[in-house]
N, C-alpha and C positions, 0 to 999 in steps of 0.2 A: 287203395289210392285215392279212390273218391271218399270214404268216409275221413280220411286224414288230410286231405287239402279242405274240407269243413271244417273240421275242427280246428285246423291251423287259421283258416279264416275268422273263426270266432276268437280264438285267442288273442289274435291281431288287433281284432277289434275291441274286446277288452281292454286290450293293453294299451291303445291307443286313448280311450275315453278314460283310463284311469291318468295317464300322463296328461292330460288336459284339464282334468277335474283337479288333480296337485298342483298344476303350474297356476290355474286361476285361485284356489284357495289359499295356495301360498301368497299371492299378490294381494287377496283382500286383506290375510293375518297382518303383511307389512304396511298398509295402509294404515292399520289401526294403531300401530305403532309409531307411527313419524306426525309431526304436529298437523292439527286441524287449525285451518284457518278459514275467516271469513273476510273477502275482499271488495273492494267496490271500485269504481273508476272516479278517478278526479274529474272535476268539472270548472267551468269557470261562472264567474258572476260576481256579486257583491253581496258582502257581508251587511249583516244588520246589527248596529250598536244601539244598544238600549240603556237608560239608567232610569231608576226610579226612587226617589228620597221625599222626605217630609220637609213640609215650612210652614212659617206663619204668616197670614195675610196681615199687609200694613197698609196705611193709607198711602198714595203716594205723594200728594202734597203736604209736607209740614210746615210749619211757621215756628220759631223762638220768639216769644215775648220777652224783649230787655228791659231791663229799667233806664229810663231816660236821662235819670240825674241821682245822685245817691242820695241817700236816705233810710228812714225806718219804717218798715211796712204796718200800716195801720190794720189794714183789713186783706185779708183774700177771700174772694166770692168764688171760684171754683174748684172745684177737685176733680180728681182722675175720673174718666168715664161721663162726664157731664157732657148734654149736648146744650150747646151755645149755639145762641142767635146772632147776626150781624150787629156790631158795637156793642156787644155785651161787654160791661165795667169787671176788668180782671181782678184789680188789687188797686188800693192805695195806699201812699205812703207819705211822712211827713221830712218837710226836707229846710233849713235855715242857712242864714249866710254862714254861720261859724262851721255849720255841719258841713257845706262844701268846702270849705279850704283843709279843714280835716280830712275829708274824703279823697282830696286831691292828692296830699300827701301818701294817706293808704294805699291808692291807686297803684303810684309810684313803687312803693315798697311789697305790693303784691307782686305786679307785674316783674320786680325783678324776681322776686322767689319761684314765680312760676314758670319764667325763660330759664331759670335755672335747673328747675325740674324738665322741662322740657328738653333741654341739652341731655341730662341725665336719661330720661326716657329714651331716647334717639340713641344714646350711646349702648344703652341695654338691648334696644330692638336689633343693633347692629352685630353684638355680642351672639342673642338668640338667634339669630340669620347664620351666621357662621358656623356654631354649632349645629346646626340642620345640616349644613351645607357639606358638614363633614361627613356625616353618615352615607352622603352620595357620593363620595370620593372613591377613586380606586387607582390602586399602583400605578406609577408610570411604566407603560409597557407590557401591565397583565395580560395582555390577549396573546402576544409574541409567547409568554412562560406557557400559557393555556395550550396553543398551539402548538408549541413543542412538546408537553406531554400527549397529546392527541396523536402529534406524527410519529413520537415514539411507541404508542400503544398499536398503530398501524402496522409500524417495522416490525415490531415483536410478533405480533400474528402473522405477518408475512414469513419471517425465518421459522416458525414453528411450523407453518404448513409445508415450508422447504424442509425441514428436518425430518417430518413424518412420510412426505413423499419419498425422500432418501432411506429413510429406514423401510420402507414398505419394499422398496427396488432392489434393496442389500437380502432382505427377507427372502424375496423368490429367487434372487442370485445364488444364494445359499445353498436353495434346494435343488439346482439342477448339479449333475454330475459331471459336467465339463466346466471346471473353473476358469478356462480360459475365456469363458464367454460372459464372465462377471465385468457388467458395466462398470465403467470409470467413474463412480460417483463416489466424492470425497465425504463421508459421513461425519469424520472428526469437525472438517470445515464448517456444516451446517451446524454441528453441535456449538463450535465455537462462536458462529454469529447468533445463534439463540442466545447465548451468555452476552455476549456483548450488547444485543437490542435489549436484554434485561436491564443491563447495568445502564445504559443510556436512558430505559424509562425510569430506573430509581433517579439516577441524575436532575433528569429533568423534572421530576416529582420533588426532590427536594429542593430545586431552584424555585420553583413555584413555591411551595410553602416559605421558603426563606423569604421571598418578597413580600408574602402576605403578612407573614407576621411583623416586619420591619414597618410597614407601613402602618399596621395595626398598633403598634408602639408608639410609633409618631403621631397618629390622631390622638389615643390617650393621653399623652403629654401636652398636645394641644388643648385637648379638653379641660385637662387639670387647670392650664393658666388661664383658659377663658371662664370657667367656673370661678376661680379666685376673683377674677374682675368682675365676674357678673355679682358675687356676693358685696362686694366693696360698693359698686353703685347702687346696689338696693339699701345698704345702709346709710348711704349718701341721701339717696331717695325719702325713706323715714326720717331723716334728719330734718330734709325743706321741708316735708308735711308739718312737723313739730313748729319750725319756724314759721310756715303760712298760717296755722290755728293761732297761733301766739299772736301773730300780727295784728291779725283780724279781731282778734278779743281786747285788743290794745286800745283800741277806738270807741271812745264814748260822744256819742252825738248830743250837741246842747243846740239850743234854742228851734227847739222842733215845732214851727208855728205853722208852716205853709203846707198844706196839703196838695197832693195832687195826685191823679187817677191814670191807670194804664186801659186802656180798650182794645178790642181786635175787631177789624173793621169787615170779616165774613164769619159767615155760619160754619160750625164744623164740629167736633169732638176732641174733648180735653185730654191728651195723651198720657202728659205727665206735669205735675207741680214741684217745682224744685224747692220752693221758699215756703216759710210759715208765717204767721202772724208773731210781729214783733222783731224779726231778724232784722238786721241792715242791709241793705244792699248798696253797692258800688255802680257808679253807670257803666252803663252797658252789660251787668250780671244780668245772668237768664232769670225769668221768673219759672216760666209754665213754656210748653210746648202745645201748641193745637195743630190737629189735623183737618184738612178741609174735606168733606164727605160729598166728593164729586163722583163718587162711582169708578174713581180710577185707583189701583192696588199695585203694590209691588210685594214682592216674594223673594228672601234671600236664603239661598239653600248653600250648604258646603260639603262636598265631596272630597275625594281623593284624586291628584291630580292625572291617575293611569286612570281613574274611572271616566273623567270627565275631559280628556283630552280630544275626545271627537267633539266636543260642542264647539262652536262660534257663537260670536256676538251676531245677532241676526236671526240666529235659529229660534224655532219656535217649540212650545212643550204642552203638553194638555194638564192643564189643571183639573184634578178630580176632588170633590168633597163627599165624605160619607153620606149616604140618603138622597143624593142627588144623582140623578140619572145624564143628566146634560155635561159636557164637556167645555171647557172654557179655555181659549187660545191664548199664550202669553208667548211674549216675546224676551230674548234676550237682550238687555241694553247694557249690562257691563258685567266684567271678570276680573279676578284680581287673584295672582298666584300669592298664598303666604304658606312659603315653607313647603310640606308635601301635600297641603288641602288647598281647593279651589274653591274661591267664593264665585257663585253665580248669582244674579240679579235680574229678574223679571219684570215686566211691568204689563199691566191687562185692565181691561174694563170689563165690568159686571156688576149687577144690582143682585146678585144671588149671595154674595158675600161680603162680611163686615170684619172690621179691624179686630185683631187677634183670633180669629178661627184658624185652624190647622188643616191644610190641605196636604194632597198627594202629588206630585209633579212628575210627569214621567215624560222621557226623551226617545225619542225614536228616529234613528239617520241611516240611512244606507250610504255605503262607501264607495269608491269607484270601483269600476270592475277589474278583477284579478283573474289573470290565465288560469292559475293553478289554485284550486280550494278542494281541501280534504275535510273530514269529520276531524273533531277534536281527539276522538279516540285513534286516530292512526297516528299521531305525534306521540314519539317514545321519547325520553332522557336519560341521559347516562352521567347526568352530574354537571358535564361541562357542554353538550352539544345537544342539537336537536337533528332525530333522523326517524326515516320511514323506513319499513319494510314494502316491497314489491314482489308480485307475482308474476313468473314467467313459465311459459310453457315450451317444452321440446318434444321431439319424438323419440320414445324409448322402444328396447326391445318389445314391450308388451302394450304399447301404446302411448298415448299422450301423458307425460310427466311433468308435474309442476314444481319448480326450484325458488327459492326466497332469497331476495337480494336485499343489503342494507346502503341507504342513500345519507349522507349527511345534508341537511337542509337549512336555508336560513328562512325564517318566518318574518311573514312581513306584517301580518296583523290576524287578528282572530276576534269571535264573538262567543256568545254561549254555547253554538253547537260546531261552528266551522272554523278552521282557520288556514289562512291564504299563504301561501310559499312562493316566494320571490327567486329563490335559488337553490340548485341541488337534483332538480328532475330535470333532466335533458330530452323525456321523451314520455310518453303517456302509456301507464301499465297501471293494470288492477292494484291498489292499494290497501294494506292488512289494516284491519280495524279490531281485530280480536283474534287471538291465539289461543290453543289448550296447553300447549308445551314450547319451550324455549326455542327461537328460531335461530340457525345458522347460517352463514353466508353461502350460498350454493347448496343450501340441505332442502333433500327433499320435503315437500308438504302435501296436504291432501287440501284442495279448493272445496268448499261448500258452497255451492251456489244460495 
């Protein structure tokens, strides 16, 4: 009896150890089959908005040199790029009594043609604005149809879970010997609910596609009409240009016997020369453009409206030139939205740059404080909505278990690394940033620290 008890204790010990090994090894194997996720806790703080573009340096103060009266240019004394001193003679031209009378008639004819061209150009700009605006339009009530599709998907998922639960309960009930204990679960009703939910989803998707298709057809029809108007205006502009050239060539100056000159009363650099020797100019017509070299410069840059929407008038930016270690601070003094592009003009003072240099402009600005900020990798999209996955812990039979939950969120803002969430997360929980397998709602996961 003493030997038998020792053997019994030995075999019982082996049995218990074997069971523990099997339990924990099966748990380890199971953990390798479920998704492995890496999660981080959301934070609060500010986003960093950045923009880097290239631009050309131009002098801040420029002056246009105009003809004081009508006449024929006798001589041009400057060319583009010249550095001029104060009271430098720009040009001389010849005028006479007969010439002035003819020039007045010519001015009136040219002004009439130019006004007509300005009107055509304005109409053309309006049409181009309408064409660009068409690309930004959305069907009326589109979000209602999108929400209907999203709600239908949610309803279908719900009905499918109910059907799976009903099938499981019936399977368990069918294995019992006492059929009277079979639960009162209407499996056919659950199947019918799934079919109805599937039909509702298909109907919602068809409605959404119909609205989008009708909107696209309407846009295409409007575009065709606007393009026809644009072609007509372009043709009228070309005709007006021909009339303008013919009018200018029709003038033949007479009695050119009085000479006069044009000077500039400051030092600077010649940026452009519009006329040549021997050409006729009318009173008020531009001859040249002079830039004042007083170390004040401007740079105009163009970016998309989305990239530059965080910039405001009065903001500062860093100006960098290749080969220079110093940073020049520039201030935004003007902004203009042209279609989907944003023109930004900056002014700054420096002795290190010259007109025509190319520089790099860097904007960096912090946003307001957001309560919920997550890495960009944590944001997922299903084509309509944005959502995040969270990880939650619960007590299981063999210790702590982790499950995944899906949350539809509203994005407030984002930068190159982080996204701010305004709605959708009502509590603080670890946010999934990557996973090796597809996640499911209430599905088991393994969280990697």
